C-alpha positions, 0 to 999 in steps of 0.5 A: 467454490465458484469465487474466482480462486483460479482466477484470481490467485494467479493474476495476485501472485503475478502483482506480488512478485511470488509463486502460486500454488493450487493445493487441488493441483498438488494432490492431483500430481501426488496421486496422479489421479483427477479431482474428480477420479479422486471422488469416484474411487476414494470418496470424499472422504479420501479426497480430504485426507489428501488435501489436508496434507498438501495444505499441510505441505504447501503452506509449511514452505518458506517461500512466499507464495499465493496458495489456492485452498479449496472451498471444503479445505477449511473443514480440517481442524489441522489445516485451520491450524496451520493457515492460523499459524504459516499464512494471510488468510483472505476470503474470496467474497462471492455471493451464492449466486454468483458462485453457483452461475459459475460452476453449474453444469461443470464436473465439479463432484460437489456441483453438481445439485443446486440445493446440495451447493447452496446447503454447502455454501450455508454450511461452510460461511462461518469456517470462511468467516472464522478463518478469515483475515480479510476479505475482497472481491476483486484484484485490487482488493486482494492486494489491498488485503495482502498490504493491510491497507483499509480503503473505504467511505467512514473508515475513519469511524471503525477506527476501533476494529480497523486498528489491530491489536486491543491494546492502547493508541496514542493518537498524533495528529497536525492542529489543522487536522486535530480541529477537523477530524480529531474529535472524530478519530478520539471518539471513535477509538473509544476506550482505546485511546490513551492519549492524544499529541498535536505536531505542527502542520507541514514539513515543520513536524519533521525535525528531530525536535518534535521527533524527541517531544514525541518520544518524551510524551509516550507513556505506551507498552509495547502493546500499544499503536501509535496512530498518525491523522494527517497528511504526508507530514504527520505520517512519516514523524509518526511512523519514524516515532514508532519506529524508533521509540522502544526499539519499535512498536506498531503504528497505523497511519489514517491519512487525511491528504490525497497526498498521503491516500495514494503515497506517504501512508504506504510502505513503510517509509518513515523519516525525518529532514535534517539540513541537508536534505530531505528525508535523510534520516528515517527507518522502513517500518511497515504500518499495521494497518493503513486506514484511508477514507475518501469522504475525509478528502472532501475538507481539502483545500484546491491546493492540496488537492492539487498537491495529491494529484502529483502523486496521482499522475505519477501513478498513472505514469509508471502503471501505464493508465489514466488514473488522473482520470477516475473520481477521487475515491477510484483514483485513491484505490486504484494508487493505493494498490499500485503502490502496495503491490511494487511495495510488497515485491520490494520492501526495502527499495533494493529493486523496482521500489525506486520507480516510486520516485519517478520526478521525486529527485528533482522534486527533493532538490526543490524542496530543499533549496526551498527551506521546505516552503514549496509544496510538495505536490508542485515540486513532485509536478516539476520534478515530473516534467523534467523526468519526462524530459530526460526521457523523450516523452513529450506527449506525456510532458503535455499531460503533467502541464495540462493536468497539473499545469505545475509554475517554475520554483522561485529557488537558488539554483546553486542550492538545488543542484547541491541538494540533488547531489545529496538525495538518497539514491545518488553515488558518489554525488552523482543522482540515479534518476527513474525515467520511462521507456514509455508509460507503465515502462519504467527505468530506474537507477539511471546515471545520465551526464551531469551537465544534461541533469543540470540543464532539466534542474535549470528548465524548473526554477524561475 
């Protein structure tokens, strides 16, 4: 009681694109009485019987739903069993003093005596901890928990408990990150660590040859988990290998760059590059867990911070919030929560998830034309300029120019135009773009005259 379920539940449902159901509301609708009336006429035992039946009904539905379960619902062994089989259970973590402050003076039958309220809190707490698969105290935290994303300081030291399951782990890292964080990650995994594997740094890792080398060197069975320690390229490669090894095993990205923590590690997109374009071969394979530790970003060189900041600006434009003005840890948390919610609403990019490609159609074309020498963040910054110019948003163009200061790319114009036509989102060679009507109001699958798109691309090239 007083944890904030009634307030946060509908907000979470809206963020996830799901319906919201309160078990208490179902009980009241089914009985034609209020909770207070049921307690007065049937006692708590009568209410619990109705609550148990209502919870079983709601949790047995096939439609993805956010369900609010009352504070005493876990007193039923049957409800506990249904939760284990049918739900992801999130505990709203609230201190007893705060909970009492919220409910004191209400008409709740079990919140009329403070000492009894505190006793109930202590009595029920072990049930809550036993049922909870994650804990949160605010909306972003609830979204991240639902997506299996763990953002927090010293998260790298908690890898063994953060990576689900108890099977063996193969750790994949690029050579630079392995030297910086490999020993710490290996020590954290402890006895679960079965093998370690190094891959090249940068886009050179995302090749069929590197994937084949990983496939051949792995000795995991289907209980095993691949852990990807590094930036976006290491994560893309490792996720693709996990999606295809033994037709799919669990994996957990541990992003160590800003671009990976706010974007690349989230949502289950994996892939490798081929000569024709970036990420043209890949798979959707949702991670078992994402473990993001903002503290590891302290080792990043300034150029890598700028790379990641381009994705922060992109997310802020989509959200309609100046996320680039937040401190680093809050940038990671807010951006991760925004992307996680979009991906949960549209996990296979059949609709609104396409908005996350704002600026990326141009960026990928520039990267491909550069032979993947152009850093991803710099390419995204340029791509944002093109998308915003085509959107007619000059104020936002000024923001990107001021925050990211992108320099024009030194690439062949024809090669970039050819690559843009081969973008995954193109139809019949005609690119489909993401534009903004205003910050926070994206449109996707937009087709514009080829001359306008070509002019916008040319303006990005020196």
